[in-house]
C-alpha angles and dihedrals in degrees: 000000000000134000116294102207138021118255115253117258135210100252090195091268096138097081094044091054093046093056093046089055096057096038096070094048113139132191120286121244094257091055091049090050089060089050091052093065110113098250095044093045093054090051093050095046092050103041126159119261109278119184092201096062126072113267089013086285093289100115110056131158108211096195094055097031093230136132121221132201100231140018088246092056090052093049092051088049090053088058094045128108091238091059092047091051092051090050089053091051091049093055088074113074116246119254116268125221091253091053091050091050092049090050090052089049096248098117095051124084101243097157122147110248116232125236091250094059091050091050091051093051091047091051089051089053096049091075088075112083114242117203114226113249121256115254110271119244114245118249122233090253092057093048090049089051092050093048092050093051092048091051090049092049090048094051 
């Protein structure tokens, strides 16, 4: 019997998919927070006419960082679930650099302590009287082992 179907081939799709992934990239939340400041927001909402942008750059959603063709498209976008989700994400403040460093463990003192420091701490603790521990009661296993050894020694 021979092969029933041809093996699949590459078809050079990898490069096409790679460009498609990077083309739809939008601003991150921390960049949008900067745009939401009152002075920046006013500039973005009232931009000059630009032929390279959709809708000549006149219909811009600041929260989503997207341009729309018409005012109607922008209004329907404001009512959409996508826009509401973005507003919910923006209610939380963006991470600061200090928070990111703490999450990575850089802001915390994680140094290994030397033997000398441990000895000094132990010497400071020796001033406190420590009562000796009470003799531990033997377990049944230990008593059996002692009786067996004493029987063997007697025999």
